[in-house]
C-alpha positions as CSV (number, residue, x, y, z in Angstrom):
1,M,0.0,0.0,0.0
2,D,1.3,3.5,-0.9
3,S,1.5,5.3,2.4
4,E,1.7,8.7,0.5
5,S,-1.8,8.2,-1.0
6,T,-3.4,6.6,2.0
7,P,-5.1,8.8,4.6
8,Q,-3.0,9.3,7.7
9,I,-4.4,8.5,11.2
10,N,-3.2,10.4,14.3
11,I,-2.9,8.2,17.4
12,T,-1.2,8.2,20.8
13,I,0.6,5.1,22.0
14,D,2.1,5.2,25.6
15,G,2.1,8.9,25.5
16,V,3.8,9.2,22.1
17,E,1.9,10.8,19.3
18,L,2.4,9.5,15.7
19,S,0.7,9.4,12.3
20,V,0.2,6.0,10.5
21,P,-1.6,5.0,7.3
22,K,-5.3,4.1,7.7
23,G,-5.7,0.3,8.1
24,T,-2.6,-0.1,10.3
25,T,-3.1,-2.3,13.3
26,I,-2.2,-1.1,16.8
27,L,0.6,-3.8,17.0
28,D,2.2,-2.6,13.8
29,A,1.9,1.1,14.8
30,A,3.5,0.4,18.2
31,E,6.5,-1.2,16.5
32,R,7.1,2.1,14.6
33,I,8.0,3.7,17.9
34,G,9.9,0.8,19.2
35,V,7.2,-0.7,21.4
36,V,7.1,-4.5,21.0
37,I,3.8,-5.9,22.2
38,P,4.0,-9.6,23.2
39,R,2.3,-12.0,20.8
40,Y,2.1,-15.8,20.0
41,C,-0.5,-16.4,17.3
42,Y,0.5,-13.3,15.3
43,H,3.0,-13.8,12.4
44,P,3.5,-11.1,9.8
45,G,3.3,-13.7,6.9
46,L,0.0,-15.3,8.1
47,S,-3.6,-14.4,8.9
48,R,-4.4,-13.0,12.4
49,P,-6.9,-15.0,14.4
50,A,-6.2,-13.3,17.7
51,V,-6.6,-16.5,19.6
52,C,-3.6,-16.3,22.0
53,R,-4.9,-13.0,23.8
54,M,-1.3,-12.1,24.5
55,C,-1.3,-8.8,22.6
56,L,-4.2,-7.2,24.6
57,V,-3.8,-3.5,25.2
58,E,-6.0,-0.8,26.8
59,V,-7.8,1.5,24.3
60,E,-9.2,4.6,25.9
61,G,-13.0,4.4,25.7
62,A,-13.2,0.6,25.0
63,P,-15.0,-1.5,27.5
64,K,-12.3,-4.1,27.7
65,P,-8.7,-4.8,26.5
66,Q,-8.4,-5.1,22.7
67,P,-6.2,-7.5,20.7
68,S,-3.7,-5.2,19.1
69,C,-2.9,-7.6,16.2
70,V,-6.3,-7.1,14.6
71,Q,-7.6,-3.8,16.0
72,E,-7.0,-1.1,13.4
73,V,-6.1,2.4,14.6
74,Q,-8.8,5.1,14.6
75,D,-8.2,8.8,14.5
76,G,-7.5,10.2,18.0
77,M,-7.2,6.8,19.5
78,V,-5.2,6.6,22.8
79,V,-3.5,3.3,23.5
80,R,-1.7,2.1,26.6
81,T,0.4,-1.1,26.1
82,G,2.1,-1.4,29.5
83,N,-0.5,-0.1,32.0
84,P,-1.7,-2.4,34.9
85,E,-4.8,-3.5,33.0
86,A,-2.9,-4.7,29.9
87,R,-0.3,-6.4,32.1
88,K,-2.9,-8.2,34.1
89,A,-4.5,-9.5,30.9
90,R,-1.2,-10.8,29.7
91,R,-0.3,-12.4,33.0
92,A,-3.6,-14.3,33.0
93,A,-2.9,-15.6,29.4
94,I,0.6,-16.7,30.4
95,E,-0.7,-18.4,33.6
96,F,-3.2,-20.5,31.6
97,L,-0.5,-21.5,29.1
98,L,1.8,-22.6,31.9
99,V,-0.8,-24.7,33.7
100,N,0.1,-27.8,31.7
101,H,3.4,-26.6,30.1
102,P,6.2,-28.9,31.1
103,L,9.4,-27.6,32.7
104,D,11.5,-28.7,29.6
105,C,13.6,-25.5,29.3
106,P,16.9,-27.3,30.3
107,I,16.4,-29.8,27.5
108,C,14.2,-27.9,25.0
109,D,15.8,-26.9,21.7
110,A,13.9,-23.6,21.8
111,A,15.6,-22.5,25.0
112,G,17.1,-19.1,24.4
113,Q,14.7,-18.3,21.6
114,C,11.4,-19.3,23.1
115,E,8.8,-16.5,23.4
116,L,7.0,-18.2,26.2
117,Q,10.2,-18.4,28.2
118,D,10.9,-14.7,27.5
119,Y,7.4,-13.5,28.5
120,A,7.2,-15.6,31.6
121,F,10.5,-14.3,32.8
122,E,9.5,-10.7,31.9
123,T,6.3,-10.9,33.9
124,G,8.0,-12.7,36.8
125,Q,5.7,-15.8,36.5
126,L,8.4,-18.3,37.6
127,S,6.1,-20.4,39.8
128,T,2.5,-21.6,39.5
129,R,-0.6,-21.5,41.8
130,N,-1.7,-24.8,40.2
131,V,-1.4,-27.9,42.5
132,E,-3.0,-30.5,40.3
133,P,-0.8,-32.8,38.1
134,K,-0.1,-31.5,34.6
135,V,-1.8,-33.1,31.7
136,V,0.7,-35.2,29.7
137,L,0.1,-35.5,25.9
138,G,3.4,-36.9,24.7
139,R,5.2,-36.5,21.4
140,D,4.9,-37.8,17.8
141,H,6.2,-37.2,14.3
142,V,4.1,-35.0,12.1
143,T,6.6,-35.4,9.2
144,P,9.5,-37.9,8.9
145,D,11.8,-35.2,10.2
146,I,9.6,-33.0,12.5
147,V,8.8,-34.0,16.0
148,Y,5.7,-32.5,17.7
149,F,5.9,-32.1,21.5
150,A,2.2,-31.7,22.4
151,D,2.9,-30.8,26.0
152,R,4.8,-27.7,24.9
153,C,2.2,-26.5,22.4
154,V,0.5,-23.2,23.1
155,L,-2.1,-23.8,20.3
156,C,-1.2,-20.6,18.5
157,T,-2.1,-22.4,15.2
158,R,0.7,-20.8,13.2
159,C,1.7,-24.2,11.8
160,V,-2.0,-24.9,10.9
161,R,-2.3,-21.6,9.2
162,F,1.0,-22.0,7.3
163,M,-0.1,-25.3,5.8
164,D,-3.6,-24.0,5.0
165,E,-2.7,-20.5,3.7
166,I,0.8,-20.6,2.4
167,A,1.4,-24.3,1.5
168,E,-2.3,-24.6,0.5
169,D,-2.2,-28.2,1.8
170,P,-4.4,-28.1,4.9
171,V,-3.2,-31.3,6.5
172,L,-2.8,-30.0,10.1
173,Q,-5.7,-29.4,12.4
174,V,-6.5,-28.7,16.0
175,I,-7.7,-32.0,17.4
176,N,-10.1,-32.1,20.4
177,R,-11.1,-29.2,22.6
178,G,-10.0,-27.5,25.8
179,Y,-7.0,-28.8,27.8
180,K,-6.9,-32.0,25.6
181,S,-6.3,-30.1,22.4
182,F,-3.3,-30.8,20.2
183,I,-2.1,-30.4,16.6
184,D,-2.2,-33.4,14.3
185,T,-3.2,-34.7,10.9
186,M,-6.8,-35.9,10.6
187,T,-5.5,-39.3,9.6
188,D,-3.0,-39.5,12.4
189,E,-0.3,-40.1,9.8
190,V,2.8,-38.2,8.9
191,F,2.7,-35.9,5.9
192,E,5.4,-34.8,3.5
193,H,5.7,-31.4,1.8
194,P,8.7,-29.7,0.2
195,F,8.2,-26.7,2.4
196,S,7.2,-28.4,5.7
197,M,10.1,-27.2,7.8
198,N,8.6,-23.7,7.8
199,I,6.2,-24.9,10.5
200,V,9.3,-25.3,12.8
201,D,10.3,-21.7,12.0
202,V,6.9,-20.2,12.8
203,C,6.5,-22.2,16.1
204,P,7.0,-19.6,18.9
205,V,7.9,-22.3,21.5
206,G,9.6,-25.7,21.3
207,A,6.6,-27.7,20.2
208,L,7.8,-28.4,16.7
209,V,11.4,-29.4,16.3
210,N,13.6,-30.5,13.4
211,E,14.7,-34.0,14.5
212,N,18.1,-33.5,12.7
213,F,18.7,-30.5,14.9
214,L,17.4,-32.1,18.1
215,F,19.7,-32.0,21.2
216,K,22.7,-30.7,19.2
217,P,23.5,-27.0,19.9
218,R,21.9,-24.3,22.0
219,S,20.7,-21.3,20.2
220,W,23.2,-19.1,22.0
221,D,26.0,-21.3,20.8
222,L,25.3,-20.6,17.2
223,D,27.1,-17.9,15.2
224,Q,24.5,-16.3,12.9
225,T,25.4,-15.1,9.5
226,A,23.2,-13.5,6.8
227,S,23.6,-15.4,3.6
228,V,22.0,-16.7,0.4
229,C,20.8,-20.3,0.0
230,P,23.0,-22.2,-2.6
231,G,20.4,-25.0,-3.1
232,C,18.9,-23.6,-6.3
233,S,18.7,-20.5,-8.5
234,Q,15.9,-19.0,-6.4
235,G,18.4,-17.2,-4.1
236,C,16.4,-17.4,-0.9
237,N,17.8,-15.2,1.9
238,V,18.8,-17.3,4.8
239,T,20.5,-17.1,8.2
240,L,23.2,-19.7,8.7
241,G,23.7,-21.0,12.2
242,A,27.2,-22.4,12.7
243,K,29.1,-23.9,15.6
244,E,32.7,-24.9,15.7
245,D,33.1,-24.2,12.0
246,K,30.1,-26.4,11.0
247,I,26.8,-25.2,9.6
248,L,24.1,-26.8,11.7
249,R,21.0,-25.1,10.4
250,A,19.7,-22.6,7.9
251,K,16.6,-20.5,8.6
252,P,14.8,-18.2,6.1
253,R,15.5,-14.5,6.3
254,F,12.8,-12.0,5.2
255,N,13.1,-10.7,1.7
256,P,9.8,-9.6,0.1
257,H,11.2,-9.8,-3.4
258,V,12.6,-13.3,-3.3
259,N,11.3,-15.7,-0.6
260,S,9.2,-13.6,1.9
261,Y,9.5,-15.5,5.3
262,W,9.9,-19.0,3.8
263,M,12.3,-21.4,2.2
264,C,12.2,-25.0,1.0
265,D,13.4,-28.1,2.9
266,H,15.9,-29.0,0.2
267,G,17.8,-25.7,0.8
268,R,18.0,-26.4,4.5
269,S,19.5,-29.9,4.1
270,A,21.9,-28.7,1.3
271,V,23.9,-26.4,3.5
272,V,24.2,-28.5,6.7
273,N,27.8,-29.5,7.1
274,W,28.6,-27.6,3.9
275,G,32.3,-28.0,2.9
276,A,32.9,-31.0,5.2
277,G,35.4,-33.6,4.1
278,E,39.0,-33.6,3.0
279,R,40.0,-30.2,1.6
280,I,42.8,-28.6,-0.4
281,E,44.4,-26.3,2.1
282,V,47.6,-25.1,0.5
283,P,48.6,-24.0,-3.0
284,M,50.4,-26.6,-5.1
285,V,52.8,-26.3,-8.1
286,R,53.8,-29.2,-10.3
287,D,57.4,-30.3,-9.8
288,G,58.1,-33.0,-12.4
289,D,55.6,-35.8,-11.8
290,R,54.4,-34.6,-8.4
291,L,52.6,-31.7,-6.9
292,A,54.6,-29.8,-4.3
293,P,52.9,-27.7,-1.6
294,V,54.1,-24.1,-1.7
295,D,53.3,-20.8,-0.1
296,W,51.1,-18.3,-1.9
297,S,54.0,-16.1,-3.2
298,R,55.6,-19.1,-5.0
299,A,52.3,-20.3,-6.4
300,L,51.3,-16.9,-7.8
301,Q,54.8,-16.4,-9.2
302,A,54.6,-19.8,-10.9
303,L,51.3,-18.9,-12.5
304,T,52.4,-15.5,-13.5
305,D,55.6,-16.9,-15.2
306,A,53.5,-19.6,-17.0
307,M,51.1,-17.0,-18.3
308,R,53.9,-14.7,-19.5
309,G,55.1,-17.7,-21.5
310,K,52.1,-17.4,-23.8
311,P,50.7,-20.9,-23.2
312,G,47.9,-20.3,-25.7
313,T,44.2,-19.2,-25.6
314,A,42.2,-20.0,-22.6
315,R,39.2,-22.3,-22.1
316,A,37.4,-22.9,-18.8
317,I,35.0,-25.1,-17.0
318,V,33.5,-23.1,-14.1
319,S,30.9,-23.8,-11.5
320,A,27.6,-21.9,-11.4
321,G,27.9,-22.2,-7.6
322,A,30.9,-19.8,-7.6
323,S,30.4,-16.2,-6.7
324,N,30.2,-13.4,-9.2
325,E,33.5,-12.1,-8.0
326,S,35.2,-15.5,-8.5
327,L,33.7,-15.9,-12.0
328,F,34.8,-12.4,-12.9
329,A,38.4,-13.1,-11.7
330,V,38.6,-16.2,-13.9
331,R,37.2,-14.4,-16.8
332,Q,39.8,-11.7,-16.4
333,L,42.6,-14.3,-16.2
334,M,41.2,-15.8,-19.4
335,N,41.1,-12.5,-21.1
336,A,44.8,-12.0,-20.3
337,A,45.6,-15.3,-22.0
338,G,43.2,-14.9,-24.8
339,F,39.5,-15.9,-24.2
340,E,38.4,-18.8,-26.3
341,G,35.3,-19.9,-24.3
342,G,34.1,-21.1,-21.0
343,E,31.3,-23.5,-20.0
344,F,29.5,-24.7,-16.9
345,R,27.1,-27.5,-16.2
346,V,24.1,-27.5,-13.9
347,S,22.6,-30.4,-11.9
348,T,18.8,-30.3,-12.1
349,G,15.8,-31.7,-10.3
350,P,12.0,-31.3,-10.1
351,E,10.5,-27.9,-9.3
352,S,8.2,-27.3,-6.3
353,V,6.1,-24.2,-5.9
354,L,4.9,-22.6,-2.6
355,K,1.4,-21.9,-3.7
356,G,0.6,-19.2,-1.2
357,F,3.7,-17.3,-2.4
358,P,4.1,-18.6,-5.9
359,K,7.2,-16.6,-6.7
360,L,9.1,-18.9,-4.3
361,R,10.0,-22.2,-5.9
362,L,12.5,-24.9,-5.5
363,R,14.0,-24.2,-8.9
364,A,15.0,-26.9,-11.4
365,D,18.5,-25.6,-11.5
366,R,20.2,-26.7,-8.3
367,V,22.9,-24.1,-8.2
368,P,22.7,-20.5,-7.1
369,N,24.5,-18.5,-9.8
370,V,23.5,-19.7,-13.3
371,R,22.4,-16.2,-14.3
372,G,25.7,-14.7,-12.9
373,A,27.8,-17.2,-14.9
374,E,25.8,-16.4,-18.1
375,L,26.1,-12.6,-17.7
376,L,29.9,-13.0,-17.4
377,G,30.2,-14.8,-20.7
378,F,30.1,-18.5,-19.7
379,Q,27.8,-20.8,-21.5
380,R,25.7,-23.7,-20.1
381,A,26.7,-27.1,-21.6
382,D,25.6,-30.7,-21.1
383,D,29.2,-32.0,-21.3
384,P,31.8,-29.3,-20.8
385,I,34.4,-31.9,-19.9
386,A,34.2,-33.4,-23.4
387,N,34.5,-30.0,-25.0
388,A,37.6,-29.1,-23.0
389,S,39.4,-32.5,-22.9
390,G,41.6,-31.9,-26.0
391,H,42.4,-28.2,-25.3
392,T,46.1,-27.5,-25.9
393,G,46.3,-24.0,-24.6
394,T,45.4,-22.7,-21.1
395,L,42.8,-24.5,-19.2
396,F,41.1,-23.1,-16.1
397,I,38.8,-25.2,-13.9
398,L,36.9,-23.3,-11.2
399,E,35.1,-25.3,-8.5
400,D,34.1,-28.2,-10.8
401,E,35.1,-31.4,-9.0
402,L,35.7,-33.2,-12.3
403,D,34.3,-36.5,-10.9
404,D,33.5,-37.8,-14.4
405,A,36.6,-36.6,-16.1
406,P,38.3,-39.3,-18.3
407,E,41.8,-40.5,-17.6
408,G,44.3,-38.1,-19.0
409,F,42.0,-35.1,-18.8
410,G,44.0,-31.8,-19.0
411,G,47.1,-33.6,-20.1
412,N,47.3,-31.9,-23.4
413,A,47.0,-28.4,-21.9
414,A,50.1,-26.2,-22.0
415,L,48.9,-24.7,-18.7
416,F,46.3,-26.4,-16.5
417,V,45.1,-24.4,-13.5
418,Y,42.7,-26.0,-11.0
419,I,40.9,-23.7,-8.6
420,G,38.8,-25.6,-6.1
421,S,38.2,-26.9,-2.6
422,K,38.5,-30.7,-3.0
423,M,41.2,-32.7,-4.8
424,N,40.4,-35.0,-7.6
425,A,42.2,-37.4,-9.9
426,A,42.3,-35.1,-12.9
427,A,43.9,-32.2,-11.0
428,R,46.3,-34.5,-9.1
429,N,47.6,-36.1,-12.3
430,A,47.7,-33.2,-14.7
431,A,47.3,-29.7,-13.1
432,H,50.3,-27.5,-13.2
433,V,49.0,-25.1,-10.5
434,I,46.4,-25.8,-7.9
435,L,44.9,-22.8,-6.0
436,P,42.7,-23.7,-2.9
437,S,39.5,-21.8,-2.9
438,P,36.9,-21.4,-0.1
439,T,33.3,-22.5,-0.4
440,F,30.5,-19.9,-0.4
441,A,30.2,-20.3,3.4
442,E,33.9,-19.5,3.9
443,A,34.0,-16.2,2.0
444,E,31.7,-13.2,1.2
445,G,30.5,-12.2,-2.1
446,T,27.4,-12.1,-4.4
447,F,25.2,-14.4,-6.4
448,T,22.8,-13.4,-9.2
449,N,19.5,-15.3,-8.9
450,Y,17.3,-16.6,-11.7
451,E,15.6,-13.3,-12.3
452,G,18.7,-11.1,-12.2
453,R,18.7,-10.0,-8.5
454,V,22.2,-9.6,-7.1
455,Q,22.4,-10.5,-3.5
456,R,25.2,-10.5,-0.9
457,F,26.2,-13.4,1.3
458,G,28.4,-13.3,4.3
459,Q,31.2,-15.5,5.6
460,A,29.9,-18.0,8.1
461,L,32.9,-20.3,8.5
462,R,36.6,-20.0,8.8
463,A,38.4,-21.0,5.6
464,P,40.8,-23.9,6.2
465,G,44.5,-23.7,5.9
466,L,45.8,-21.1,3.4
467,T,42.6,-21.0,1.4
468,R,41.9,-17.7,-0.4
469,P,39.2,-16.6,-2.8
470,I,40.3,-16.6,-6.5
471,W,39.3,-12.9,-6.8
472,M,42.1,-12.2,-4.3
473,S,44.8,-14.5,-5.7
474,G,43.9,-14.1,-9.3
475,S,43.9,-10.3,-9.1
476,A,47.5,-10.5,-7.7
477,V,48.5,-12.4,-10.9
478,L,46.8,-9.9,-13.1
479,A,48.5,-7.1,-11.3
480,Q,51.9,-8.7,-12.0
481,L,50.9,-9.1,-15.6
482,E,49.9,-5.4,-15.7
483,A,46.4,-6.5,-16.7
484,G,44.5,-5.3,-13.6
485,E,44.7,-4.2,-10.0
486,Q,45.0,-6.3,-6.9
487,L,41.7,-6.7,-5.1
488,R,41.8,-7.1,-1.4
489,T,38.1,-7.2,-0.4
490,A,34.9,-8.6,-1.8
491,G,33.5,-5.0,-2.1
492,V,36.5,-3.9,-4.2
493,A,36.1,-7.0,-6.3
494,F,32.5,-6.3,-7.0
495,A,33.3,-2.7,-7.8
496,A,35.8,-4.0,-10.4
497,L,33.1,-6.3,-11.8
498,A,30.6,-3.4,-12.0
499,A,33.1,-1.2,-13.8
500,E,33.7,-3.8,-16.5
501,S,30.1,-5.2,-17.0
502,N,27.2,-3.3,-18.5
503,E,24.7,-5.4,-16.6
504,Y,26.2,-4.6,-13.3
505,A,27.0,-1.0,-14.1
506,G,26.1,1.5,-11.4
507,M,25.9,-1.1,-8.7
508,S,27.9,-1.0,-5.5
509,Y,28.5,-3.7,-2.9
510,E,27.3,-1.5,-0.1
511,N,24.1,-0.4,-1.8
512,L,22.9,-3.9,-2.5
513,G,21.7,-3.9,1.1
514,Q,19.7,-6.8,2.6
515,H,17.3,-7.2,-0.3
516,G,19.7,-7.0,-3.3
517,A,19.3,-5.2,-6.6
518,M,18.3,-6.1,-10.2
519,V,20.8,-6.2,-13.0
520,A,20.2,-4.1,-16.1
521,S,19.0,-7.0,-18.2
522,S,16.5,-8.2,-15.6
523,A,13.6,-7.5,-18.0
524,A,14.2,-10.9,-19.6
525,A,14.0,-12.8,-16.3
526,V,12.5,-16.2,-16.1
527,P,9.1,-16.1,-14.3
C-alpha cells in the first residue's frame, strides 16, 4: 500500500503521538516507535486469528482490552500497552499457558529463543498456583523429520495456518477441545511437503522441532550469518547457524522480493555440514611428476611466469555455484591469456512451488548462480568436460570437481590451473598449478539469482589452511601481468566487476543492502 496516497491517522501510544496510514493495526503502529507488544499467534506472513490473547492493550474508551494484532487504529485513539490492566490480561494468558506446560527448558531446543520463556521471565511468573498434576500429551512425528511435543504446544495455530494459507495443503488441524487439544493430521499419519520445515520456524515455542537438529547446539552457541541459499537458483535469503566451523542449520531471512519469510526443505538440508570432508588447504605447483605444496607467493609467481610464456588461448570449466566475484576473476585471467570460451554444467531436479507465495520455488537448476555465470560470458553445456578435454592452450577449472573426467583429462593443456576446494584425480595427475578456494560459506560475495537479482552473502565459516578466494589471488597475478589491479576485499572485487560489466554498471557492494538489486538485463528474467 502506498502510504503517501493513504489517509494518515493520528494516534497516541504510551504517550507518544504519531501518524500512521489508515488500516494499520495497533501492534504494527506500536513497532514504529519501538514498542514490542507480546504475541504468540501473530506472524506477519500469516492471517491474524487473535486466539492467544497475549497482545491485549488498553484502548481509551473501549469496555475491555483489545487484541492489538487485529484492531485497526482510529483517528484520535489513545492506546496504553504497559499499564496495569494490559499487564494483568497478559499475565492471565501466560498463567493459563503454563498450567500444563512442562518444565522442559533445560532440554528444549527452543531454549534461548522461546517467546513463552521470555514473556514468563519478563512478567515474573516463575512459579504456579496450580497444585494438580499436569496433563501429559506426549510426542509424535508430524513429518518424517519433524517431532511434535504436544505438552509444549500453546495452540497458536501458526503451523496450521501456514499449511492452510501458504502451502495450501491443509493437512494439520487442532484436534479435540480445551486442555486436551493438540495439533495433528486428521488421519493421524505423517505428511510430506517440500516446504514443511517452515512450521518449525513459525512455532514460537519448542513444540515443533527438526529432528536432525534435536539436542545438538543451544541457540546461543550458534554464530548467525546473513547469507543466500545455494540449493537452487531462487536465491532465498537465509541465516546460517554455525558452531565450531560447521553449519548446523539454515533458517529463512525475510526478503519480500525473493522468498518472503519462507524457504524449502531442500535448501536447509543442502547447507548442513557444507564444505565437510578432505580439503585442499595449500597451493600446489607441479614439480616433475608430483605436486609440491608451496606458499602463496611461489604459487602466484609460478602462475604469472607460466602466463607470461604465452601458453595459448584459454578455455574454462566453471561452477555456477561460484560467486560473481570469483567468476569475474577467472574471466579476467582468461582475457589476459586470450579468451576462447568457458562453460558450466548444472545439476537439475523437479520444481516445487509454494502456492501461497508462488514466486518462491525450489527451482529446477540446483545451483545459485546460473544467471551470474551467463552474464559474465560463460555458457551452459551438457558435457563441458568433453568440450575441454583436448584443449592444448590454457585450461582453467573453477570449483568443478571433475568427478567424471576421463583419464588423462587436462594432459594436453600447456597450462592447467585448477581452482577448487577438493582434490580429484584429474587435478592430481595433470594440473600445473592448484589454488585452494573457499566454499561460499567461507567467504563473502554475491550471487545473481534466476531473475537477475544480485544479493550479498556473508562469511559463516573460517576457511581452512591457506585458502583464499580466487578474486584475491587471481587479481594478484593480473597485477603482476599489468592486466589489472589487486583486489583485497569482496567489495572492491564487486566494484571492479561493475566497472567492466554493462549489466552490473552503477551497482555498489554496499548499496545492495539486505534485499539485493536487479541487473540491467533483468527484464528478460524467467518467471
